[in-house]
C-alpha positions in Angstrom: 8.2 7.3 0.4 5.3 9.4 -1.3 2.3 6.5 -1.8 0.1 5.9 -4.7 -2.7 5.7 -1.9 -2.2 9.4 -0.4 -2.0 11.8 -4.2 -5.1 13.2 -5.4 -7.8 11.3 -7.3 -6.2 13.3 -10.2 -2.9 12.0 -10.4 -4.1 8.8 -9.6 -6.3 9.0 -12.9 -3.2 10.2 -14.8 -1.2 7.7 -13.7 -2.5 5.8 -14.3 -3.5 7.0 -17.8 0.1 6.6 -18.6 0.4 2.5 -16.8 -2.2 1.8 -19.3 0.1 3.8 -22.1 2.8 2.4 -22.0 1.9 -0.9 -21.5 0.4 -0.8 -24.6 3.8 1.2 -26.1 5.4 -2.1 -24.7 3.4 -4.4 -25.7 3.2 -2.9 -30.2 7.5 -1.7 -29.8 9.0 -4.6 -27.1 10.0 -1.6 -25.2 9.6 1.4 -23.9 7.9 1.6 -21.3 10.2 2.4 -18.6 11.5 4.7 -20.5 8.4 6.1 -21.4 6.9 6.2 -18.3 9.3 7.0 -15.8 9.6 10.9 -17.2 6.2 11.7 -16.8 5.4 10.4 -13.4 8.6 12.0 -12.1 7.3 15.1 -13.3 4.2 15.2 -11.4 5.9 13.3 -8.7 9.6 12.3 -8.0 12.1 9.9 -8.7 11.6 8.1 -5.9 8.0 8.0 -6.5 7.9 6.6 -10.8 11.2 4.2 -10.1 8.4 2.5 -7.3 5.7 3.0 -9.3 6.8 1.4 -12.1 8.4 -0.8 -11.0 6.4 -4.3 -11.5 4.2 -3.5 -14.0 7.6 -3.2 -16.2 8.4 -6.7 -14.7 5.0 -8.3 -15.9 5.3 -5.8 -19.7 8.5 -7.4 -19.9 7.6 -10.9 -19.3 4.3 -11.0 -21.7 7.5 -8.9 -24.5 9.6 -11.7 -23.4 6.3 -14.6 -23.5 5.5 -12.8 -27.2 8.6 -13.5 -29.2 9.2 -16.6 -31.2 13.1 -15.9 -31.0 13.7 -16.2 -28.0 15.8 -18.8 -27.4 18.1 -18.7 -29.9 18.5 -15.0 -28.4 19.3 -16.1 -25.2 21.3 -19.1 -25.8 23.9 -16.8 -27.6 23.1 -12.8 -25.7 23.0 -15.1 -21.7 25.8 -12.8 -20.6 24.5 -9.7 -21.2 22.5 -9.7 -18.6 24.7 -11.0 -15.7 26.7 -8.2 -16.9 24.6 -5.6 -14.9 23.8 -7.8 -12.5 27.0 -5.6 -11.2 25.5 -2.2 -11.9 22.3 -2.5 -10.9 23.1 -3.8 -7.6 25.7 -0.7 -6.8 22.8 1.8 -8.8 20.5 0.5 -6.5 22.9 1.1 -3.8 23.8 4.7 -4.8 19.3 5.6 -5.3 18.8 4.6 -2.0 22.0 5.5 0.3 21.2 9.2 -1.7 18.0 9.0 -2.6 17.3 13.3 -3.1 19.5 12.9 -6.1 18.0 14.8 -9.2 18.1 11.8 -11.0 15.3 13.0 -12.9 18.1 15.5 -14.4 20.4 12.0 -15.0 17.7 10.3 -16.8 17.3 13.8 -19.1 20.9 13.9 -20.1 21.3 9.7 -21.0 18.4 11.0 -23.5 20.2 14.5 -24.5 23.4 12.5 -25.6 21.5 9.0 -26.3 19.5 11.5 -29.2 22.3 13.5 -29.6 25.0 10.7 -31.1 21.4 9.6 -33.7 21.4 13.2 -34.4 25.5 13.0 -35.4 24.9 9.4 -36.8 27.5 8.3 -34.0 25.8 4.5 -32.9 27.6 2.4 -35.3 31.3 2.3 -34.1 33.8 0.4 -35.9 35.7 -0.8 -32.6 32.9 -1.9 -31.0 31.9 -4.8 -33.5 35.4 -6.3 -33.9 34.9 -6.6 -29.5 32.1 -6.8 -29.2 32.5 -9.1 -25.9 34.5 -6.6 -24.6 31.8 -3.8 -25.6 29.3 -5.8 -25.1 30.6 -6.1 -21.5 31.3 -2.5 -21.0 27.5 -1.8 -22.5 26.3 -4.9 -19.8 27.6 -2.8 -17.1 26.2 0.6 -17.9 22.4 -0.7 -18.6 22.4 -1.7 -14.7 23.9 0.9 -13.9 21.1 3.3 -15.9 18.7 0.7 -14.8 18.3 1.7 -11.3 19.1 5.4 -10.8 18.0 6.7 -13.7 15.3 4.1 -14.9 15.6 3.3 -17.9 18.8 0.9 -19.3 18.0 1.2 -23.0 20.3 3.9 -24.3 23.8 1.3 -23.9 22.0 -1.7 -24.6 20.6 0.1 -28.2 23.6 0.6 -29.3 25.6 -2.2 -29.0 23.1 -4.5 -30.3 22.7 -1.9 -33.3 26.9 -2.5 -34.1 27.4 -5.5 -33.8 23.9 -6.0 -36.3 21.6 -7.8 -34.4 18.1 -8.4 -36.9 15.3 -6.3 -35.4 13.6 -9.3 -34.6 16.3 -10.3 -32.7 16.9 -7.4 -30.9 13.0 -7.4 -28.8 13.6 -10.2 -26.8 17.8 -9.3 -26.2 16.7 -6.6 -24.8 13.8 -7.7 -22.9 16.4 -10.3 -21.4 18.6 -7.7 -19.4 14.8 -5.8 -19.0 14.0 -8.7 -16.9 17.4 -9.7 -15.0 18.1 -5.7 -14.5 14.4 -5.0 -12.9 14.4 -8.5 -10.9 17.7 -7.0 -9.3 16.3 -3.9 -8.6 12.9 -4.9 -7.1 15.1 -7.6 -4.8 17.6 -4.5 -3.8 15.1 -1.4 -3.1 13.2 -4.2 -1.3 16.0 -4.7 1.4 17.2 -1.5 1.5 13.1 -0.6 2.6 12.7 2.3 0.3 9.4 1.0 -0.1 7.2 -0.4 2.9 5.2 -3.4 1.4 1.8 -2.3 1.7 3.2 0.5 -1.4 4.7 -2.5 -3.3 1.1 -4.1 -3.0 -0.8 -0.7 -3.6 0.8 -1.4 -7.9 0.3 -4.7 -8.1 -3.1 -3.3 -9.9 -0.8 -1.2 -11.6 1.0 -4.1 -13.3 -2.9 -5.8 -13.8 -3.0 -3.0 -16.0 0.0 -3.1 -18.3 -0.4 -6.8 -18.7 -3.7 -6.2 -20.5 -1.9 -3.0 -22.3 0.3 -4.9 -23.0 -1.3 -7.7 -24.8 -3.4 -5.2 -26.7 -0.8 -3.8 -27.5 1.3 -7.5 -28.9 -1.4 -7.8 -31.4 -1.2 -4.5 -33.8 2.7 -4.1 -33.5 2.9 -6.3 -36.7 1.4 -3.4 -38.1 3.3 -0.7 -37.0 5.8 1.2 -39.0 9.6 1.2 -36.7 11.0 4.2 -39.3 7.8 6.6 -38.1 7.9 5.1 -35.0 11.5 6.0 -34.0 11.1 9.6 -35.4 8.3 10.0 -33.0 10.1 8.9 -30.4 13.3 10.7 -30.6 10.2 13.9 -30.5 9.0 12.9 -27.9 11.6 11.4 -25.7 13.0 15.4 -26.8 10.5 16.8 -25.2 10.3 14.4 -22.0 14.3 15.5 -21.6 12.7 19.4 -21.3 10.1 19.3 -19.4 12.2 17.6 -17.4 15.3 19.7 -17.1 12.0 22.6 -16.3 10.7 20.4 -13.5 15.0 20.2 -12.1 15.6 24.5 -12.5 11.3 24.7 -10.7 12.2 22.7 -7.9 15.8 24.6 -7.6 14.2 27.7 -7.4 11.3 26.5 -4.9 14.0 25.9 -2.9 
């Protein structure tokens, strides 16, 4: 697998800047690290490299986010079963990632983003049936979140859809999401290490990035209360759309060169 030590100085600088920015976003908004970092790094390297490079930094920022969430205990008691539902999905997804590393996961990620944005635009995120059968819906969304976590490196859309539809208060949504992120990332890490997708040195070399992400995440937590939520959501949707387009163009370019 491509290692960060094999990159040019410019690419290493780019990766560090992406990690710094995504750590700050995770701290300021309580989520978003893998959703932003994965496509930005995969666009200039490949999906496998992106997943390995950001896994430990992402896990570090999730821990910081949970530690800074005042409602963590309440949310854990209420939604402890959601991340457990994601374990089978994460394990299956990680095995697929190990067995088929050349699969166009970037296109899968772009598709997930576009479907999610399309649902937002059409106003189809509120499903009364999901609210009436919240347990069954939670199991399904948890499984999908785990699967997407391990393959496309993004678990947020199924979880966002579920928590919005059961009318979870915003202050509880952040720790609820990150509980699932934590379990999913731990499962992904164990599975990828067991599968030998990267050498021990390639994992260790990402630890400085985890330190950087932790530092910027802590800085971001100080500004969380000052960010207008609606403004963020608008710009995040635009950013996600742009990232999805970049990923599709990149995949098309690689296909033409093959």
